[in-house]
Every structure is written in structure tokens, then in C-alpha cells.
N, C-alpha and C positions, 0 to 999 in steps of 0.2 A: 555436745558436737556441735562445732561452728557451721553455718551454712556452707562455708566454703569447703569444710571436709566432706559435707553431705553430698556437695557436687562433684567430689573426687578430684578437686583441685590439687596438684601435688605441694607439697610443704615448700619447697625452694621456691615456687611461683608465687606462694602465698606471702614468704618473706621478702623475696625479691620480684615483685611484679613487674610486667614489661611496661618500659616508659612509653611505648606506643598506645597501650591501651589505655593507660591513663591520659596520654595527649588526646586521643578522640573522645573520650569521656569528659573531659574539661573543655574542649573545643565545642561540643556540642551543648555542653551544659552552660557555658558562659552565653553562647547565642540563643538558646531558647528556655534555658530555666536559670537565668542570672541569681535569683534570690538565693536559692537553695546552694547553689555552686559557689558563689561567694561566701556563705556561711562555713561551707566545707572547706574551702582555700583558707580561711580566716584562721581556722581552728585545726587542721590535719595536715596542711600541706607542708613539706620542708621550706625553710626560709626563702630560697630563691631558685635551686636548682631546676626544679620542674617547670617554672616559668621561662627560663632561659632556653633549656634544652628538654624536650624538643619543640617546645611550643613557640616561643618567639622566634628562634633560628628560622625554623621550618616556615613559618607563616611568612615573615619577613622576606626570605629569599623566594618564597613561591609568588609574591607579589612582585619583588623585583624582577624575577625572571619572565613573568607576564608581560610587564612592561617593556622588557627588553624584545620579547617576541613580537609584541605589537608594533614597536618603532621599526624593527627590521621588516616585518611583512608590510608596512606602510611604505617600503622602498627606500628606506635610508640605509646606507652603508652598514655593514656587520660591526665595523669599529664604533661607528656612532651609538649602535645599538649597545655595544659592550659599556660603552661610557655611561649611557644611562642606566644599566644594570648597577654599575658602582655607584652613582649618584645615587639612585633609589635606595639602596642598600644602606649608604652612609645616612642618607636622610631619615628613614625610619629608625635606625638604631640611635641616633642622635637626639630624635624627636622624643623617642621612648623615655631616654635618660633625662632629658630637660624637663619634660612633663612630669616626671617623677621628682624631679628637685622641687619644681613648682608645688606639688600636692603635697610633698612632706613639709614644706616652709608654711604654706597657708593652712594646713592642719595644725602645726605647731601652734599658730597663732589663735586657734579654736581649741587649745590645750587636747589636741588629739594625741594618743599615746601609742599610735602603730608604728613610728618611727620610719627612716627612710627605706629600709628593706621593705617594708608592707607598702610603700608608696610605689618601690619600683615595681613589685608586684602587681599592684594596683594598675599602674600605667602598661605593663605589658598585657595583662589579660583584657582591660577594658578597651585597648585599641583593637581588639580581636575583628569587630566587625569590619573596620576599615581595611585590614590586612584580607580578611577573606573575599570581600567584594572587590577588592583591588585585583583579583587574579582576572576580572574582566576586561583589563587593560591589555589582555592577549588581542583583542577585536581591532582590528586595523583602522578605526576609525577616529577622525579627528574629536578631540574634547570628550572621548567616551570616559577616560578616567576622571576628569572632572565633573561630568555628570554622575558617575558612579559614586565619588565622593560624597557629593552633595545629597543623594539618596542615602548613602550610608551612615552620614554623621549623626543624624537623630537616634539611629540605633545605637551608635556608640554612647551618645549622650545618656540614654536610658540604662545601658549595662554600666556606665560608670557611675550613674547616679545611686544604683541599687547598691553599687560595692563600697561607697565611701564610708558609710557608718561601720559595717563590719570590719572592714580592711585597716581603716586610719584611726578606729577608737574614737570617734567623735561622738558627742551627744546629737539625738535625734534631731533637737531645735536646731542645732548648727549645721546638720547635714544639707539642708535646703539651700543655703546661702553659700556653704563651700562647692555644693555640685554647681550652683550658677556662674561662680567664680571659675570653677574648673573647667566648666563646658566653654566659657568664652575664652579661656587661655588656649584650650585645645584647638578651638576653631582659629585663632589668631597663628598659632604656632605651625598649623597644619597648611596655612597659606604661605606664612614667610618662610619657613625652613627650608624648602626646596632651593629658591634663591640665594638664602643666605650660606648654606652648605655648598653650593656650586661656586660661589665667590671665593669661599675659603680653599676649596680644593684647587681652584685656578689660582690662587695666590701661593698656596705651598708648592704647585708644580713649577713656579717661576723662580722659586728660591735655589740660588746656587748650591751646587753639590758641596 
């Protein structure tokens, strides 16, 4: 008899477990036990769905909503705060996608066998520390988000570095070099993407209907 059966877990829950149970398990695992969690994700997770929903969607929206509340609490008009929410959501999802493209491309140059879907999952999970710490943006203090990102970035680097070999299927000897390149790429993208996405949204808004 399986351990789940011994615990009295109904069969339908064993076959179709709650996505929220998996969400919290992966969230805590990525943050505090990344090595074991990456190995589990690489071998047993569905290709993409569990990373997008609820993991990435919930954490991205939580960070963006926190930034909106922080801006509003600081005395800015509600419309300005809503624009911040839209901008933050767009920036976070675009950054996740572009970082996955970079990770997949660089891994391919190192004969990685993970493919783009694995790189996308790596991107979504590896950015978790930045998403989680970003909720502190709810505090209406100037530069609080910048300070939080600076403190969370090394944590994200560590989580990313641990996940590169199992997720992208690169050799151990190439893992350190790839980690250094991807950490540099992540830092540059995290700094530049808000301005680039803002300009893109402004340009699209000015286009005639």
C-alpha cells in the first residue's frame, strides 16, 4: 500500500492533486531547498503548465499589485498606480520570456539538451526570489523596490545557478560558465527592461486606431 493510501488521501486527490498544494510546495522548495526541488522539477513536472499557473501568474501579479499599492500609498493618483501595475506586469512577463530565450540559446551553444521549454521553466522558477521579495514594494518609501531587488538578486543568482545543470542538461564543467553568463544577462535585463517596455507601451498607445 502506498504512503498516500496509508494517510487516507482519496484516490481522486492522488490522481488530480490540488494545484495550490503543488504551488506552495514548489515555492518553498525553490526558495529554501533549490537543489532537491530543481531535480524534482526536471524529472517529474509537466512541461510548462505548473510553472505558468499558478506559480508565475500568482507571483508576478502579487509583485505588480504590491508596487501599485506602494505607489498609491505614496500619494500618487490611483490612475498612475494602475499604470504602474500594468507596466510592472508587462515588464515581469516580458523579462521572463526574454531571459528564457537567452538561457535556451546560450545552453544550446554549450550542447545543452533541455530545449526552450526547459529554459522557460528555468526562467519562471529562478526569478522566484525577485518576485517574492518584490511584495515589499507595498511599503510607500522611496527606492524601497530598488533596495529590495539589490538584496534579492544574489538569492536569485544562487537559485538560478543550482538549476542550470538539471534543467538545461548541460555538463557540469559548462555549468559554472553558463551560470556566470546568465547571471550577468539577468542583471542587465532587470535594469533595462522597465524603461524599454515603458517606451514600447507609450509607442503603441500613440499608434492611430
